[in-house]
N, C-alpha and C positions, 0 to 999 in steps of 0.2 A: 504494500501499500504506498504510495504517494501524495505528502500532502502539498499544496504549493502556493505559496508563501509570499513569489513575489516571480513573475517575468524569468525570471535571472532564480531563481530561488527554490530550493522544494526540502519537505523533510523522511526520510523515507527510504525504502524500496534503493537502492540504486544509486543514494546522491554519499555527498560526504555527514560528516557528523555535523549536526546545527547546532552553535558553541553558541550561548549566550556569556553575557558577561554583567552580572547580577549585581547592581546597586542599590535597588532596592530603598536604605534609611539613609543611607553611606553619604548623601549630598550633606547631612548634617543642616541642611534646608539655605542650604548657600548654594546661590544657582551657577557662580563662580564654578566651587567647587564640581556642579553636575556635571558641567564643560569639561571641568577635568578630566572627571573620573568615561567620562565618554569619545574623550582625543586616550586615552591609556587605551578604553578598549580597542577603536583605532588602530591604532600602534601595537596589540599586540593579537589583528586579524581574526579580533573576535566577527562572528556571523554579524550579533545582533545585541541591543544594549536596554535594561530589562527596571525598569522602575516601578514600588507596586504607590495604587492612588487606595487611600484610607482615610477615615476618618475614624475620634477617638472615641466618641460617640456614638459613632454604627456598627463601631468592632466588638464594644468593652460593654457591659456591665457596670457601670460605679463599684459598685459590690461583688465585685471579683476580687477572688481572695490572694494576697501577697501567694506572685512565685516564688520557689523559693531559690533562683539566681540568681531574684532583683532585688536590688536595694528601695525600687522602688514601685509603688501600685501599676498595673498593667497601665488601667488607663491613663493611671500620668505620664506613665514610659511613651506610650504612642501619639499622645497627643503633642508630645516634644519636638517627632521627628516627622509627624506628617509630612505629604511632600504636598506644598504651594500647588495645589486643582489650576493656578491664571500660568502656570509657565507651561501646561504640558502640549503648545502651540507655539511655542522659542523650543525647547529640546527638543517637538517635533522634527523640525524644522531647526536645529543643526545638526542633527542626524542627517537627516537627510543632502547634510551640506555636507559630510565629512564620511557619504556612501555609507555606513551603518543601517537596518531597521532599529529604530526607534519600538518597541508595544511595553506593555507594563498590567496591573496582575490589578483589577477591577474588586473591591472589596464589598463593592455597593452596586445599585440597578446606575443611579445618577455617575460611576468611574465609567460601564460601561458607556456611559449614551457622551459621555467624555469624550473617551478615546474613541467611539466608534469611528470618526472620522482624520484622525490622526493617524493611527497604525493600521498595520495591515493582520493583528491577530491577537487574540489575549490568550490570558495565565490566567489558572484555577489555585488556589493555593490549597495545601494540603489542606489544611485546620478546615478550610469552605466546601473540600468534597462532599457534603453530608446539604450544604446549602442551594438543593434539587433547584427553585426559586430562580437562584442567582446563577447557575450553569445553564438552568430551559433560557432564561431570559439574554442571558450570553451567545448561546448556541443561533438563537432566532435572529442572532444580522450576519449570518450565513459565513462568519470569518473561521480558520485554523483556530480550532483551540487548544491549547495545552494543560496538562490538571495531571497535577504534582497527587501519592494516593501515603505520601506517609501519613499512619493511624492505620491504614483503610483496614477491611478482609476484601476480600474477590466481592464476595456478592455487592461491598458496599462501590467499589469499581465501579461495579456490573449496575444499578443506578444510578452513577451519573453518568454511564456510557448510555445508557437508556432514555435520558430524559434528554441528552444534545441531538440523536436522537428522533427523537419522538420532537424538534425542535424542527426537526430538518435539516439538523448539521451532525453528515458523515465524520466527516472529521476535525478527527479527532486525535493526539496523541497523549502518551502518558506515561513517568516519571515515577519511577523507584524513586524514597527520597524516605530517611530518619531522621522523622520528627522531634532533634535535640542536639545544642547550636552550643560546644563543636560536637561534633556525632561521633561515638567507641567504631573503627570499620568491623568491631565484632555484628555490633546491629547493623550494616549495611545490605547486608540478603541480599545482593548482587544477581541469586540467579532468579528471583523473580520477575526477573525483565523476560527473561523469559518465555514463562509461565502468565504475567501478564503477554504478550503479546500473538503468543499460542489463543489465549481465552478471546484475544477480542482482536487477533490478524490486525492491530493497529502498531503505526508507529512508537517508539518504547525508548526512552534514557535514564539521565541518571537526575537531579536534582540532587547538587555533594553538600554537604556542611560540614563535613569533616577534615581536619582541618592536612593543607598540604594539596598535593597534584595526584596522588598515584593512583587513591580511587578510581578518582574521574577516568583515568591515560585509562586503569583496569576495563573501566566499563565500555568504554571503547572497544576495545579487544574481543568483552564479549557482546558485541552489536550493537555496541546507543550508540542511538543514532540521534539522541538533544542530550550536552549537558550544559546544567545550568549551575555556576555557582557563582555564589557570594564574593566582588574583589574593591577593595579600600587603597588609597595613595596612599594609608597606613593606618594599620595592628593599633598604636600608642591614641590613636585618635574615641575622642567620646561621645559613645552611644554602644546598644547593643548588640552591631550584627560588625563593629570595627575584629575584636577577637576575636574571629573564628574565621574572617575575611582571607583573603590571599592579597597580595600588592602584587601592582603594573608589572614586574619584573616575573613571577611568582603565574601569572596569568601568559604574560607571554611563552614563557619558557610549559605550559600547559596546552595551548596550544600547536605549541610546537609539535609536542612527541603527540599530541593528535596525530596529527598529518602523518607524523611519523607512522604513526602505531596501522593508523589507513591505508597505509604504502605498500607496508612489511603482509599484509591480513591477504592479499594476495586475489584472485580467482581460484585457488584449489584443487589445476589443474596441475599435474607433472610430466612437460612436454622437453628438456630439456636442457640444455645449459641458454645461459639468455647471455647477451652478446657481450655485457660488463662480466661471465664468466669467462666465454671462450678460451680466450690464454688459460689459462687454466687449464681448461679443459684438455688443453692441447699441451698440451707440458706438465700438467703434475697427476694425467692419470695414468693409471697402469696400462702397460702391454704387453705381446711375450716378446726377449730381446733373448741373443747366443752370448749360453754359459761362457763357454769354447767358443777359439777359431774353429768355423763347417768348410771345407774343403765344398767346392762346385763337387756336382752327386753324390755329396758323403749323407743317404739313409737317416735321418733325423731323427736319434734316439730320444725320451725325456730328459736322459742328464744332461742333453745339450743347448735344454732348457733352463729359462730361469723369470720371473717374470718381477720386473717395477716402474720405473719411469724415464721418460716421457709416455704416452697413449697414444704411438704414431703407428705403431703396429696393429699388431693381429689383436684381438680381443683374447683377454689370457681365458675365459670361457670355452675360445679353440686348442685351446694344448691335443687334445686328443686326433683335433683331425690331422695335427702339426707333426706328428709324432708317425713315423713310418713313413713321413713321402722326402722328394730325394733336392738337397740345394742343388738346385739350380746354376749359383754362381754362388761365388768364393762368400762366405759368411762371418767377420770378423767377430770377437769377443769383445760385447756389448755393445756389440749395434739390431738396432730393435726387427725384427720382423716383416715384412708386409706378404701378402698374399704374392706378393711380384716372386719373390726372390727365391719360390718353391714351386 
């Protein structure tokens, strides 16, 4: 299955991995910092840069208990890191000017409407996967959707996919995700990408909250068609998402390694040497050589033969066919033997 994002960009079968540089809230409500992050994503050769659009009032009840991982209550924390919605047109235009895809995660109906004219696709966060009305409304816009599946059972993923299909939108991709920050590798369950793909036939990928880049690179080797990774200019900045994000240098290296892995996967066919291997194919493979001088007319015995490099001579598997034949010419010791010589 392929999901078309733009005229020259698609996600899925036969396509390279779609790499998303996740800004999230790491702009710290500074437009200049947001643009620096876009620039860093472009420099790293990511395919897209993603933001998150929510309000504290629409996301959390003020009665939400404290989370053990944060020093502030969740409502206040989210209030401080909201992306200003009047930024959206400028951010979209800036990304277009830099040649990178702009999109965002909407957390309410208004955000869907605000993003619709500006973004070629939508993202649904793991925590919102159970909000079927939001998924249905988002799907009704007819644009591709990427849905994270952190915390989800297969049945909940099926519900979300069903909501998109009922809204007339089959263009959905799912991301495996572990919803804790940072996430330990032991709970990433990369093999579930294949489970989701087999169940629904959609493109799959990884929203990676582990530290470092190695888990994302491994996911690509396992078939991920999308990688989403939080990044920041500096992990020491104030804010909840900076500490587990990667920095620009790491983002560059992640994209480089992903492209290397994709190139290394190949097509699975074993067709012999590639052009880059031909010199070693000729000079480092083994073939049949003379172990001693073999005068012309001599009937060749096994003891007169040895197998060594280079590979210009007869293949070793044909030694039984050489034994008992006569040498047409004088064959010096250590000379490879060709069919023309016997």
